[in-house]
LUMLOKE-377320 format. One record per atom (N, C-alpha, C): residue in one letter; x, y, z. Coordinates in steps of 0.001 Angstrom, whole numbers, padded with zeros to 6 digits, always signed. Layout:
residues N
AXYZ
...
***
This chain:
residues 336
X-050818-031164+058806
X-050988-030045+057814
X-050405-030842+056125
X-051533-031347+055516
X-050875-031909+054329
X-050666-031788+053336
X-049938-031863+052339
X-048877-031239+051093
X-049479-029835+050529
X-050959-030773+049942
X-052195-030152+049741
X-052600-028769+050685
X-052769-028535+051453
X-052539-027682+052259
X-051703-026324+052828
X-050225-026671+052658
X-049552-026512+052318
X-049157-025061+051482
X-048254-023652+052010
X-048845-022769+050577
X-048132-022909+049434
X-048864-023003+048255
X-047756-023085+047180
X-046794-022141+046664
X-045558-022563+047086
X-044358-021410+046438
X-044160-020850+045195
X-044354-019483+044945
X-044309-018641+044047
X-042823-018559+043499
X-043252-018983+041995
X-041860-018755+040707
X-041626-017372+040463
X-040368-017633+040557
X-039959-015637+040629
X-040629-015177+039362
X-040808-014177+039385
X-041518-014162+037379
X-040220-014081+036619
X-038697-014050+036651
X-038262-014437+036260
X-038459-015451+034697
X-038232-016965+035882
X-039009-017700+035840
X-039832-018565+035099
X-040922-017739+035078
X-042369-017312+034680
X-042137-017607+032973
X-041778-015529+033222
X-041192-015631+032002
X-040622-017230+030584
X-039738-017379+031301
X-038994-018133+031035
X-040019-019736+030059
X-040164-019813+031349
X-041501-020746+030927
X-042373-020602+030113
X-042264-019747+030108
X-044197-019697+028353
X-042922-019557+027691
X-042505-018686+027674
X-041501-018888+026357
X-041154-019774+025776
X-040457-020955+026671
X-041275-022655+026938
X-041342-023167+025603
X-042448-022689+026691
X-043976-023215+026127
X-045126-023561+025458
X-044662-021989+024644
X-045130-021238+023335
X-044233-021727+022230
X-042503-021878+022772
X-041825-022058+021672
X-042341-023595+020988
X-043007-024394+022316
X-042402-025892+022087
X-044383-026221+021334
X-045043-025497+022085
X-046168-025863+020903
X-045802-025325+019899
X-045691-024411+019472
X-045782-023805+017742
X-045174-024966+017506
X-043463-025584+017416
X-043009-026812+017313
X-043465-027961+016713
X-043789-027929+017477
X-044729-029073+017508
X-046316-029063+016255
X-046363-027213+016118
X-047637-027636+014628
X-049074-027590+015852
X-048976-027745+017304
X-049868-027489+018161
X-050921-026327+017790
X-050324-024904+016977
X-050841-023625+016916
X-051354-022836+015798
X-052512-023323+014703
X-052007-022907+013387
X-051271-021700+013102
X-051459-020989+014632
X-050809-019667+013894
X-049906-018812+015327
X-049232-018326+015266
X-048276-017268+016313
X-049088-017282+017287
X-049133-017759+018493
X-050057-016660+019911
X-049815-015623+020124
X-050641-015066+020336
X-049994-013516+020560
X-048830-013475+021709
X-049010-014112+022841
X-047499-014160+023529
X-046434-014224+022470
X-045992-014828+021313
X-044958-014312+020963
X-044324-012957+020169
X-045391-012228+020958
X-045018-010882+020736
X-044154-010511+021376
X-044042-011428+022969
X-042902-010800+024167
X-042319-011681+023431
X-041360-012451+022538
X-040214-012740+022299
X-039605-011310+022091
X-038595-011688+022269
X-037675-010463+021219
X-036373-010728+019752
X-036360-010107+019407
X-035709-010609+017603
X-033745-010828+018308
X-033609-011891+018090
X-033822-012956+016621
X-035019-014007+016902
X-035329-014464+017966
X-035979-015510+017882
X-037548-015141+017039
X-037234-013934+016175
X-038495-014053+015760
X-038780-013065+014724
X-039381-012539+014042
X-038962-011800+012875
X-039176-009927+013391
X-038885-009497+013108
X-039601-008110+013618
X-040846-007962+012851
X-041770-007065+013571
X-042942-006718+013031
X-043227-005347+012437
X-043926-005185+011325
X-043851-003926+010928
X-046003-003185+011247
X-045308-002572+011547
X-046266-001855+012550
X-047503-001321+011694
X-048551-001605+012655
X-049708-001808+011243
X-050142-000179+010802
X-050759-000056+009494
X-050923+000941+008593
X-049853+001613+008483
X-048536+000591+008235
X-047553+001688+007236
X-046561-000517+006190
X-046867-000085+005083
X-046068-000221+003552
X-045804-000970+003929
X-045454-002656+003917
X-044152-003075+003722
X-042960-002669+002311
X-041483-002388+003411
X-041116-001751+001844
X-040485-003157+000563
X-040565-002998-000179
X-040786-003667-001125
X-039357-004838-000927
X-039216-006502-001539
X-037846-007088-001405
X-037148-006694-002270
X-035898-005836-002527
X-035487-006447-003879
X-034993-006971-004304
X-034712-007281-005743
X-034801-008769-006127
X-033238-007790-006628
X-032562-008993-006926
X-030891-009269-007354
X-030719-009919-008895
X-031651-010668-009557
X-031778-010860-010802
X-032277-010635-011725
X-032584-011579-012772
X-033459-010609-014387
X-032799-009945-014398
X-033538-008112-014756
X-034009-007010-014783
X-033770-006561-013969
X-033356-006635-012153
X-032756-005775-011422
X-031681-006099-011529
X-031172-007105-012218
X-029895-007452-011486
X-028180-006480-011641
X-027485-005888-011389
X-026537-005128-010973
X-025284-004864-012199
X-025486-003988-013383
X-024188-004658-014086
X-022985-003713-013681
X-022908-002602-013442
X-022084-001875-013175
X-020211-001960-012686
X-020443-002888-012098
X-019101-003548-011416
X-018709-004567-012353
X-019230-004416-013571
X-018644-004847-015396
X-017801-004243-015603
X-018262-002982-015443
X-016775-001548-016810
X-016610-001043-015990
X-015884-001444-014580
X-014740-000642-013871
X-014018-001477-014015
X-012646-000475-014022
X-010379-000715-014056
X-010825-002135-014302
X-010938-003223-013634
X-010360-004637-013391
X-011423-005376-013946
X-012671-005139-014092
X-013051-006176-015015
X-013337-006030-016120
X-012917-004636-016588
X-012657-004236-018526
X-011462-005349-018578
X-010117-004800-017771
X-008982-005427-018267
X-009341-007219-017703
X-009719-007368-016942
X-009957-009540-017875
X-010913-009520-018489
X-012601-008520-019203
X-012942-008917-019890
X-011786-009112-021666
X-010736-008381-021586
X-010393-007833-023007
X-008993-009058-022855
X-008870-009969-022131
X-007558-010367-021924
X-008552-011957-022074
X-010055-012296-021645
X-010809-013243-021988
X-011277-013061-023641
X-011326-011507-023863
X-011850-012040-025519
X-010812-011878-025964
X-010109-011905-026427
X-009303-012008-027352
X-007878-013164-026888
X-007994-014191-025742
X-007634-014976-026011
X-008814-016952-025828
X-009586-016077-025724
X-010799-017227-025083
X-011835-017114-026300
X-012289-016350-025813
X-013353-015645-027287
X-013699-016010-028313
X-012241-014820-029163
X-012030-014681-030667
X-011859-016180-030861
X-010641-016609-030318
X-010039-017902-031018
X-011068-018770-031046
X-011900-019330-030295
X-012681-019995-029850
X-014617-019883-030956
X-014150-018867-031316
X-015728-017804-032087
X-015350-018681-034531
X-013472-018409-033945
X-013263-018146-035148
X-013246-019261-035238
X-012333-021076-034402
X-012184-022742-034839
X-013345-022912-034709
X-014172-022236-034055
X-015958-022592-034542
X-016663-022626-035621
X-016710-021522-035716
X-017731-020807-036662
X-016444-020304-038315
X-015845-019973-038270
X-014948-019376-039894
X-015416-018760-039767
X-015355-016880-039059
X-016111-016161-040162
X-015433-015777-041084
X-015986-014877-042187
X-016154-014103-043096
X-016686-013419-043044
X-015627-011607-042536
X-016210-010471-042346
X-016293-009777-043470
X-017398-009607-044211
X-017534-007888-045238
X-017371-007133-044569
X-017454-006060-045410
X-018303-004855-044925
X-017337-003623-043706
X-016326-004249-043096
X-015161-003104-042618
X-015145-001910-043193
X-014808-001566-043778
X-014824-001155-045369
X-015730+000511-044375
X-016290-000039-044162
X-018310+000842-044203
X-017442+000940-042835
X-017116+000556-042079
X-017328+001000-040484
X-016136+002437-040007
X-014963+002583-041610
X-014048+003261-040995
X-014326+004912-041148
X-015313+005124-041803
X-015711+006216-041330
X-016726+006558-040290
X-016998+005219-039463
X-018008+005716-038221
X-017262+006061-037223
X-018032+006863-036061
X-017183+007562-034940
X-018262+007922-034284
X-017055+007708-032773
X-018006+008147-031754
X-019291+006515-031547
X-019938+006519-030524
X-020673+005113-030244
X-021764+004963-031264
X-021928+003774-031449
X-023029+003113-032972
X-023936+002394-032021
X-024314+001923-032444
X-025693+000659-032350
X-025135-000160-033404
X-025154-001926-032784
X-025459-002801-033770
X-026384-002997-033656
X-027541-003910-034824
X-028253-004625-034360
X-028290-005534-035686
X-028417-006503-035123
X-028064-007608-035917
X-029245-009170-036093
X-029385-009646-036782
X-030619-011019-037137
X-029999-011550-035686
X-030723-012608-035157
X-030311-013676-034202
X-031341-015003-034759
X-029964-015951-034471
X-030711-017307-034528
X-029560-018132-033685
X-028928-017837-032596
X-028112-018905-031851
X-027697-018166-031166
X-027011-018917-030059
X-025705-018737-028867
X-024643-017669-029624
X-024362-018439-030728
X-022761-018128-031091
X-022896-016392-031510
X-024387-016072-031898
X-024053-014511-032429
X-023531-013690-031539
X-023404-013644-030252
X-023395-012524-029708
X-021407-012682-029285
X-020770-013157-029226
X-019193-014391-029171
X-018291-013427-030675
X-019289-014389-032013
X-019131-013817-033155
X-019297-012649-033111
X-020080-011978-033345
X-020029-010078-033713
X-018727-009276-033110
X-019164-009945-031902
X-017950-009521-030827
X-016829-009827-031343
X-016757-010869-031746
X-015359-011069-031967
X-014842-010302-033879
X-016127-009681-034307
X-015475-009714-035674
X-015874-008225-035396
X-015696-007548-034596
X-015364-005938-033983
X-014095-005825-034930
X-014227-004012-035388
X-012826-003878-035014
X-012312-003494-033718
X-010891-003209-033331
X-011031-003376-031804
X-011196-001861-031152
X-011670-000972-032262
X-011924+000330-031408
X-013172-000004-030710
X-014316-000650-031501
X-014943-001083-030807
X-014803-002220-029603
X-014275-003026-030226
X-014394-004623-029787
X-014520-004683-028202
X-013292-003994-027428
X-012742-003868-026155
X-013993-002294-026099
X-015271-002029-026070
X-016475-000859-025869
X-017383-000691-026252
X-018064-001884-026352
X-019206-002358-026419
X-020401-002831-025758
X-021266-003343-025358
X-021995-003698-024258
X-022799-004427-024982
X-023831-005291-024752
X-024618-006423-025528
X-026311-005945-024294
X-026876-006283-025315
X-028026-006500-024556
X-029738-008120-024570
X-028698-008262-023834
X-029025-010156-023233
X-030746-010467-022238
X-030823-010984-023271
X-032445-010833-022666
X-032311-011795-020891
X-033041-010711-019860
X-033183-010485-018932
X-033158-012335-018018
X-034501-012760-018899
X-035212-014416-017985
X-033952-015099-018081
X-033337-014550-019358
X-032533-016321-019212
X-030770-016483-019043
X-030365-015008-018894
X-028546-014954-018994
X-028845-014044-017360
X-030099-013373-017007
X-029959-012898-015972
X-030354-013642-014559
X-031585-014760-015044
X-031957-015768-014033
X-031839-015721-012879
X-030077-015986-013120
X-029719-016278-011469
X-028159-015956-011211
X-027225-015598-010325
X-026263-014896-010060
X-025508-015755-010513
X-025416-016853-011052
X-023837-016851-011509
X-023797-016879-013162
X-025235-017081-013676
X-024986-016965-015232
X-025573-015355-015625
X-025963-014779-014512
X-025298-013411-014428
X-024527-012890-014466
X-023502-012925-013461
X-022497-012428-013141
X-021358-013117-014425
X-022011-013822-015136
X-021309-014497-016005
X-021280-013891-017277
X-022228-014001-017968
X-022522-012671-018822
X-021920-011697-018816
X-022046-010453-018131
X-021582-009197-017125
X-020413-009522-018252
X-019517-010269-017364
X-018131-010270-017324
X-017786-010404-018568
X-018172-011363-019109
X-017565-012251-020315
X-017841-011364-021798
X-019078-010900-021677
X-019895-010085-022553
X-020419-008581-022023
X-019971-008659-021321
X-020038-007220-020858
X-021638-006618-021753
X-022484-007494-021305
X-023604-007788-020722
X-024411-006536-019766
X-026016-006346-020893
X-027086-006020-020159
X-028334-006352-020307
X-028765-006595-018748
X-030866-007550-019216
X-032054-006272-019058
X-032331-006775-020400
X-033536-006188-021248
X-034600-006912-021146
X-035606-007249-021025
X-036726-007237-021236
X-037014-007980-022337
X-037382-009469-022591
X-037561-009089-024214
X-038545-008177-025083
X-039679-008306-024746
X-040905-008216-025317
X-040631-006722-025326
X-040381-006244-024100
X-040612-004428-024500
X-038712-003320-023806
X-038753-002610-023682
X-037906-001988-023729
X-038239-001188-022054
X-037956-001754-021076
X-038022-000658-019778
X-037773+000533-019762
X-038486+001162-018509
X-037563+002494-017911
X-035785+001951-017419
X-035893+001489-017046
X-034100+000618-016775
X-033264+000707-017070
X-033422-000228-018319
X-033048-000874-019131
X-032735+000364-020463
X-033442+001034-020409
X-033432+002511-021555
X-032443+003101-020994
X-032673+003361-019780
X-032023+004684-018853
X-030695+004467-018782
X-030178+002478-018646
X-028900+002501-018360
X-027689+002360-019586
X-028724+001984-020525
X-028570+001942-021686
X-028282+003648-022670
X-029042+003865-022219
X-028999+005751-023034
X-027761+006520-022473
X-027025+006141-021058
X-026286+006733-020439
X-024841+006039-020283
X-025315+004361-020556
X-023660+003848-021649
X-022701+004509-023087
X-024334+004436-023518
X-024225+005738-025603
X-024297+006621-024820
X-024188+007897-023985
X-023499+008880-023414
X-022279+009052-023379
X-021887+007923-022671
X-020815+007638-022021
X-019461+007525-023097
X-019976+007018-024299
X-019479+006121-025176
X-018676+004614-025657
X-020061+004390-025403
X-019583+003218-025421
X-021021+002754-026350
X-020284+001469-027016
X-021707+001609-028488
X-022346+000150-027867
X-023389-000634-028570
X-023593-001191-027766
X-024549-002189-028975
X-024877-003272-028650
X-025042-005150-029599
X-026767-005575-029068
X-027551-004932-030128
X-028680-005688-029591
X-029814-006553-030721
X-030041-007255-030449
X-031018-007982-031626
X-032627-007713-031204
X-032911-006889-032734
X-034314-006515-032857
X-035384-007126-032648
X-035005-008504-032686
X-035698-009812-032935
X-036820-010315-032113
X-035596-009776-030052
X-035907-010161-029585
X-035847-011898-028794
X-035234-011767-029806
X-035313-013633-029400
X-034495-014044-030804
X-033947-015674-029900
X-033596-016070-031590
X-034956-016790-032527
X-034254-017125-034008
X-035383-017282-034165
X-035827-019105-034648
X-037092-019732-033765
X-037096-020674-033966
X-037143-022054-034910
X-037081-021290-036742
X-037438-022366-037421
X-036347-021218-038985
X-035609-020553-038473
X-034522-020558-039562
X-034614-018848-040492
X-035412-018902-040106
X-036253-017464-040852
X-036662-015620-039270
X-036280-015322-040386
X-036030-013625-039061
X-037418-013010-038454
X-037511-013019-036970
X-038611-012388-037013
X-038806-010893-036702
X-040001-010553-037231
X-039754-008793-037285
X-039509-008248-035193
X-039137-006924-036532
X-037749-006715-035678
X-039001-005484-034181
X-038483-005212-032860
X-039341-004371-032143
X-038184-002979-031833
X-038843-002714-030995
X-038141-000888-031402
X-037627-000053-030644
X-036870-001734-030119
X-035715-000428-028960
X-034711+000040-029196
X-033970-000249-030728
X-033413-000451-030656
X-033809+000834-031662
X-034552+001257-032671
X-034367+002446-032983
X-034459+003766-031622
X-035267+003414-030845
X-035532+004469-029778
X-034625+004726-028884
X-033702+003657-028548
X-032342+004247-028318
X-031871+005813-029203
X-031462+004985-030896
X-031128+005569-031086
X-031238+006498-031463
X-032556+007761-031342
X-033167+008088-032116
X-033299+009769-030304
X-033437+008626-029225
X-033087+008955-027733
X-031589+009855-027611
X-030719+009170-028361
X-029135+009067-027973
X-029072+009472-028987
X-029338+009935-030015
X-028964+010332-031467
X-027591+010065-032291
X-027318+008428-032022
X-026657+007875-032147
X-027064+007172-033875
X-025880+006962-034436
X-026812+005740-036129
X-026256+004710-035809
X-026902+003401-036074
X-027259+002699-036111
X-026243+001819-037370
X-026234+001091-037182
X-024710+000150-038061
X-025812-001214-037987
X-026365-002223-039298
X-027302-003016-039803
X-025854-003884-039585
X-026226-004564-039041
X-025374-006142-039545
X-026017-007447-039378
X-025597-008381-040919
X-026646-010253-040908
X-024994-011044-040540
X-025601-011664-039676
X-024874-012672-039463
X-025681-014207-040713
X-024895-014633-041262
X-025367-016058-041828
X-024324-017032-041591
X-025620-018597-040992
X-025237-019598-041607
X-024827-020090-039681
X-025143-019110-038556
X-024944-019380-037280
X-026098-020982-036899
X-027458-020444-037659
X-028651-021635-037573
X-028162-022870-038315
X-027290-023200-038394
X-026573-024223-039190
X-025676-024929-038527
X-025553-024408-037480
X-024486-024404-036908
X-024922-024570-034883
X-025489-023546-034517
X-025689-024054-033086
X-027834-023901-033877
X-028426-023909-034186
X-029132-023390-033998
X-030524-023777-032253
X-031670-022941-032349
X-032670-023081-031600
X-032701-024361-031334
X-032844-025133-029847
X-033078-026294-029442
X-031608-026935-029524
X-030969-027380-030242
X-029431-027802-030552
X-028609-027811-029206
X-028408-029335-028410
X-027408-029597-027504
X-026082-028740-027631
X-025503-028901-028957
X-024197-028412-028853
X-023985-028023-029988
X-023067-026863-030439
X-022309-026642-031925
X-022172-027890-032865
X-021632-027453-033672
X-021082-028031-034289
X-020145-026992-035440
X-018695-027332-036173
X-017811-026784-036652
X-018406-026512-038452
X-017957-025258-038908
X-019237-024581-039870
X-018028-023735-040243
X-018856-022851-041777
X-018986-021641-042018
X-019770-020375-041519
X-019085-019474-041029
X-020022-017806-041328
X-019883-017512-042257
X-020869-015902-042464
X-020845-014801-042704
X-020875-014091-041551
X-020063-012651-041829
X-020705-011377-040823
X-020294-010238-041773
X-021353-009603-041967
X-021331-008541-043015
X-021896-007407-042215
X-020707-006268-042576
X-021038-004609-042231
X-021986-004281-043012
X-022602-003143-042574
X-024082-002173-043018
X-023348-000986-043280
X-023632-000362-043805
X-023617+001383-043674
X-024152+001564-043136
X-023889+002521-041817
X-024384+003414-040950
X-025471+004262-041449
X-026685+004346-040464
X-027531+005092-040879
X-028125+005892-040108
X-028664+006775-039525
X-029361+007928-038672
X-030747+008431-038856
X-031048+008747-037804
X-032756+008783-037671
X-033009+009794-038556
X-033627+010618-039310
X-033898+011450-040701
X-034401+012319-039331
X-034493+013651-039757
X-034862+015224-038469
X-036385+014913-038614
X-036458+014584-037501
X-038107+014639-037014
X-038885+013324-037118
X-038098+012518-037681
X-038963+010870-037662
X-038340+010106-035701
X-039864+009139-036009
X-039625+008620-035075
X-038860+007312-034287
X-039602+007040-033614
X-038889+005086-033311
X-040066+004586-034436
X-041267+004507-034276
X-042112+003535-035427
X-041351+004147-036494
X-041647+005443-037216
X-041158+004827-038870
X-039317+004233-039026
X-038276+004805-038094
X-036873+004300-037908
X-036860+002949-038357
X-037454+002532-037039
X-037448+000728-037163
X-037517+000478-038603
X-038433+000074-039306
X-038837-000045-040698
X-037394+000132-040541
X-036745+000502-041787
X-035680+000928-042125
X-034689+000041-041725
X-034519+000010-040324
X-033400-000675-040032
X-033735-001816-040246
X-034639-002566-040010
X-035467-003902-040542
X-034680-003630-041974
X-034936-002934-042864
X-035270-002680-044512
X-033590-003641-044865
X-032998-002287-044059
X-031247-002782-044292
X-030954-004182-043712
X-031036-004259-042583
X-030495-006463-041856
X-030860-007285-043423
X-032396-006897-044344
X-032607-007477-044974
X-031932-007404-045822
X-031475-006175-046373
X-030820-006128-047346
X-029638-006806-048153
X-028449-006852-046377
X-027390-007460-046288
X-027814-009041-046513
X-029060-009458-045427
X-029050-010963-045450
X-028909-011364-047317
X-029755-009858-048421
X-029909-011159-049821
X-028067-010473-051248
X-027369-009657-050013
X-026565-009610-050702
X-025572-010726-049955
X-025646-011501-049179
X-024695-012752-048533
X-025796-013714-049838
X-026437-014441-049668
X-027392-015227-050489
X-027135-015219-051910
X-027331-014172-052100
X-026862-013414-054104
X-025963-012962-054236
X-026216-011392-054829
X-024909-010858-054841
X-024709-009399-054079
X-023535-008386-054578
X-023931-007295-054065
X-024752-006665-055094
X-024259-006865-056491
X-025041-006188-057209
X-026433-005607-057527
X-026884-006924-057981
X-028353-007757-057083
X-029681-007220-055927
X-028471-007739-054846
X-029386-007005-054036
X-029670-005838-054535
X-028784-004696-054273
X-028535-003142-054682
X-029654-002811-055562
X-030151-003827-056587
X-030881-003575-057615
X-032178-003763-056809
X-032559-004798-055721
X-033842-004838-055427
X-034099-004048-054332
X-033550-004011-053891
X-033584-002330-052845
X-034129-001344-053754
X-033496-000780-054260
X-034216+000083-055302
X-035115+000038-055437
X-035847-001151-056580
X-037120-001196-056483
X-037906-001892-055472
X-037479-001500-054292
X-038345-002204-053265
X-038416-003730-052691
X-037853-004733-053448
X-038165-006012-053912
X-037265-007124-053616
X-036464-006971-052337
X-035779-007343-051286
X-036493-007852-050487
X-035880-009164-050141
X-036884-010133-049861
X-036883-010117-048570
X-037971-010863-048009
X-038098-010219-045988
X-037396-011285-045395
X-036775-010445-044045
X-035548-011656-042702
X-037386-013081-043251
X-038113-012165-042970
X-039125-013532-042257
X-039714-014534-042919
X-039410-014131-044460
X-039289-015774-045354
X-040711-015549-045498
X-041685-016373-046393
X-042845-016673-047425
X-043751-016845-046515
X-045150-016243-046164
X-045771-016296-045410
X-046434-017811-045745
X-046617-018763-046173
X-047189-019865-046330
X-047093-021006-045521
X-047010-021991-045537
X-046622-023890-045068
X-045737-023574-044334
X-045233-023759-043429
X-044130-024760-043028
X-043211-025404-043502
X-043899-026585-043981
X-043107-026876-044779
X-042585-026283-046223
X-042885-025342-047147
X-042886-024668-047852
X-041339-023585-047679
X-042059-023102-046187
X-040521-022629-045831
X-039484-022764-045257
X-039127-024194-044630
X-038164-025132-044831
X-037376-024798-045922
X-038585-025817-046963
X-037568-026321-048719
X-037114-024911-048689
X-037856-023576-048485
X-036765-022213-049162
X-035397-021803-048452
X-035643-022434-047277
X-033810-022657-046577
X-033186-023345-047030
X-033326-023930-047980
X-032440-025012-048469
X-031990-025788-047354
X-031300-026869-047482
X-029898-027639-047016
X-029910-026973-045888
X-030027-027832-044372
X-029641-026742-043127
X-028373-027922-042878
X-027219-028610-042972
X-026469-029106-043381
X-025279-027760-042332
X-024188-027478-041643
X-023163-026420-042158
X-022037-026439-043167
X-022079-025058-042843
X-021164-024755-044793
X-019886-024932-044418
X-019299-025413-045433
X-017432-025158-044878
X-016600-024106-045759
X-015922-023635-045293
X-015140-022399-046389
X-013987-023406-047362
X-015290-023101-048287
X-014579-023061-050015
X-015629-024112-050405
X-017204-024532-050095
X-018179-025210-050322
X-019308-023992-051313
X-019829-023856-051852
X-020359-022936-052689
X-021855-022736-051647
X-022326-021803-050869
X-023224-021823-050210
X-024615-020882-051631
X-025338-021839-051654
X-026696-021364-053338
X-027398-020218-052188
X-026917-020325-051329
X-028686-019390-050516
X-030015-020206-050960
X-030761-019695-050607
X-032589-020438-050725
X-032702-020184-051829
X-033575-021200-051743
X-034177-022063-053118
X-035210-020973-053609
X-035495-020923-054796
X-036842-020230-055586
X-037876-021410-055873
X-039013-020845-056155
X-040053-021894-055960
X-040002-021890-057706
X-040205-023116-058173
X-040005-023303-060188
X-041525-022762-060197
***
């Protein structure tokens, strides 16, 4: 009897199963299979990902960055203590040394009680730390900032830094989503004040952009006053596109608190907020009395600047060099 005629030895079932699994894994590793074979279904977790039964919708992947970044931890006691220390020992001294701010209108905040929404123009990344440092202590340590979700919360590192240092929450640039609106409203109801830049982003050319309706919507929804703020000079120190800031002088002006009238919705309240910030800008570049007269006659210059060619808009802004305390700022030029 030859070896060929000898009865074949039968492998144990366990050995056959292991051999089959090994062959399938080797073939798949060598990319010999265009897709996992049906035999892979016999493999057990964790050698393969768990399957979703047919007809069952897979659970959506939960995002942890961007507008979905959770900042609740930044308002817990330990984080608040750490932020207070960072704000008073690093943020304020650094902003003062770099921007040399002249703060005006603090007397207008003396009669303001409870949480408010600070709305300011936006030209530079220096605006947020500069404005937080300029706030009175009763607001400074209980204020949160609305920050661009795609920029400040693009990854977990920048998101954690923004939440801890600035107490920032993510917000979409172009619209106010239900998540950010509900989070902002909850914080306002809990006594936190809010800092928001209604333009949605930094100015690309030194002039203002149209205000979006997020601040007005939240003010009407929560029944809180709005304090207009104008920041002057940061576009010369650290404009959009610059790689590093240069020292100079700035002016932070607080306006009188305004509230929505009875029955006034956000579409009508928003333009009043923008007009209040524009009046503060006119006050800084001219004088208080002249700015009040123009405001009374509805002749306040627009934050957006003249609707004309780019060279004329640049000319109207005047010199772009940083100002220093003691040097007179003649403001924007006027066409002869």
